[in-house]
N, C-alpha and C positions, 0 to 999 in steps of 0.2 A: 781234455783239460788244461791247454792252450789258453785256451779263449780264456779261461778262468781266471788261472793263471794273471796274464793278459788287462786281465778286467777288475786285480785285486791290484795286482800294482799299480794301477792307474790311476785306480781311485785311491791310493795310499802317498801318491803326489803329492808336496806343495806346489803352491799357485806358482811360488820363485822356480820348484822342479821343472814344475809344467812348462812355463813362458821360455825356459833355456831350451827343454831339450827340441821341444815343437815350434822354433822361432820366432812367435811369434810375441818380441818385441820392440816395432814400430809401433802398433794405435793396441794402445789400451780399451777392450769393450767386456764391460761394463756386465756384472752380473744380473741379471734379465728379471730384476725387480718389478712387485708396480709401477713404482715410480718410473723406472726408466726404460721399462715400455711404452709407460703415454707417452714420456718424453719426447722414445723416440719418431713413436708415431707419428707430432706434433710436427718432428725437424723432417721426415719422410713428406708430411703433405705440405709442406714448403718447399720443398723441390718441386712444384706447381708453381712457383711462384711466378714467373715467365706468362704464363699466356693470357694473364686479364690484357700484363703490355700489348703482347701478341695480339688480340681481339678489340685493342680500339680502349679497350678501360683502366686509363692510367691512371697512376697516383696522379692527385690533385697539388703537386709544385713545381712549380717555374712556369717551362714554356705551355704546359699540361692542366696547368693551375682551373678549373669549373666554374662555371658563369656563377650559376645562384644558389649562392651556398658560404657560407659564414666563413672570414678566413680571417688573418692577421698579416702583417707585413712580412716578406719573406724573409730576413732576418730576424727577429721575434720568434717565428715556427724553426728556420732551420737550430738554431742559440736552447730552443728548451726542445728540435729533437735528439741535441746529441747530451744535454748536460744535466740529465740525471742519470746518464750510461754513464759520467764523467763521473760524478759522485757514485754508485754501486764501485765503480775500478778503486778508486780511489780508495772506500772502505777495506777491500780484501786484500788491498796491497797493503798496510795498514794492518791486518792482523797476518796475512803470510806468514805459514813457519820456514824455518832456513833451512832446513834440514838439506833439501835435499838444493836448494836456489829455484827451482823450476818452477812453483805457488809465484813464488816473489818477482820471478822475469815472467808469467802467463801476465798480474795482473797488473809489472809494470808498462808493458806491451798496449793494453786495452789501456790502462791512462793515457799511455801517449796516444795511442790510435784516438781515446775518443775529444782529450786533451784539445792533439790539435785538430777537431774540426771544430772546437768550442771556437777555437783562438780563431782558425781561418772564416767565423762564419761570421767578427764580430770582427774585423782586423784587416781581412781581405778580401773579403769577396763582392764584388760593386753588385744588388740588385739594381731588377725595374717593373719584377710581379711581387705577387700573395700566394699565402698558401693556402690552401683548403684547412677550415677549424677540423674539419671528421677524418683526415690524414694525419695530418699531426699530433693528436690526441695516445692513438692504437701505435704508432712507426713511432716514440715517445715512449711509449713504454712495452714496444718490442724489441728494442734495443737496447733496455733498462734489464728487460729480461736476457738478453743471450747473453750482455755481459757480467751478470747473476753465476748463471749456468753455465761457460766456459770458466771463469772463474772455480767455480764452488765444482763442476763433476773435475776438475781435475786435481785441487786435494780429495779425490778419491782412488785417482792408481796410488800404486803399493810406492814407497818407496824403492823397492827395489825393484823396480818395472826400466826404472834409468840409471841404475849402474853398467848398463852393460855399452861395447863399444860403440854400437849401433846406434844406440838409441840418444846416445853424448854425439855426435854425430848430426841423427838426421834431426839433436835442436841446434848443430852448430847453423848447417841447412834453412831452415826455419828462424830463429835469428839472422841473418842473411836477408831472406829473402821479405820478413817484415819491411828490415829498416829500404833495402830496397823499393821494397811497394812503397812505405811513405811517401820516403825524398819523390821517389817519382810523381805521386798522386799531385805532392806540393807544387811539384816544378809548373804540372802540369795545370792546376787551379792557379797559379802566378804568366801563367802566358793566357786565362782566360779571362783574369783581369787586365790585364793592358791591354788588351784586347778595348774593356770596356772602357778602360781609361783615357783612352784612346779618341774618343772620338761619343757619338748623344749616345747614354745608354736605351743602344737597342742591339738584337740581334745580328751576328756577321758567322762569311764561315771562319770558326777558328785556324789556326796553321802557326807551324812551329811546335817542334817534338816530335812523336808519336802525333800529333793529327794527323800527319802528312798519309797515314797509311790507317789510321781506324776514324770514327767519328769519338769513342769517347775512351781518352787513354786512359782520363784521371781513369776511368773503372780498371780498367785494364790493371791500373796500379795496388787499386783499392783490394782487389781481387789476389794478388801477390800476398796485398800487407797479410791477409786474412789467411791462408794460409800459411802462410811462413806461423799464423800463431798454432793452426793446427797441428804441424809438426812438433810443435816444445811441448805440447797440451800432448801430444799422444792420447789423445783421447778419443773416442768415434765419435764423440760428441762434436767434435770441434768441426772433424772434415764434414761433418751434415751441416752446421753450422755456414762452413765453407763453402758445399755441394748450392746450400738454401741462395746464397748469396749470389752464385753461379746462374741457377736460373735466372733470377728476379733482371738481376743488369745486364743482363743476356737479350730478356725480353728489351727489356727499359731502353738496352743500344740502338737494339732494329726498329724501336717506334720510336728513337731524335732521329736518328738513319731517315728514317719515313718523314718527319714532319723541316728539318732542313733538304729535302729534296722537293718537294710540296713553295717550301720559299723560296728556292732560292733556282733559281735553272739552272746555275755553269758549278753546279753542286758535284764537284770528283763519281764517278763512275762507279772511279775505279778501286775507292777506298771502304775498308770494310768495316765493322761495325763493333766488334769489345775485341777480338784477337790477333794482332801482327800477322797480314800473308793467312790466313787461315779463316777468319770470324767474323 
């Protein structure tokens, strides 16, 4: 009888009551509709993004561009990678409801991220290579879909989910992480530009900032910004986006470390790949 009463009470409770009673106010897990299960399944598959990079099947851009494939100039390719995602993000920002400000903040952070990347690709980076056409198209589509998914899924989170103190605290932490990540990412991109602008357009061992600790500090800060965005949205999907980014960029950073070591005999042996002091 007690079990029956518990079950009836549990079923009668509203979603808001369940969240508050069970302390589930940090990560919103959506209802398992066919759409959400399909999206989640694809995102879980994305967690294997590091495998190709670790096995030598590297994405075809920058120092890993392939030989006999159709190519575009690196600057053109990089702008086209991010510009569709920027358009998607702007459209969601314009349509974002102002009920609690979280949808506007999410879309605004997406606009800032992809807008920054487009601006950097046009005015900051110095390129000397090419990008594979068969890499550019699917990745550009993937970024646009990521922006749409992140902004759309945030709209499905109930308003009351953001009304607890822990939720507000997590949003503030997320905003701080996102801004730190964007600033750190830009700073290390600027350091790379300084290295390329001081001499011929060829690769050298990066230095300055966190380059003394890891091969790819700009990746590290980019991951901080994606983790911050996930904390702002508080949706499971956004944390899976961060996890897939972590997987791919971990593999890419290992591949890049190996590339540097193959080109420069004096490459620092104690320099980590991605996360200072850890990895």
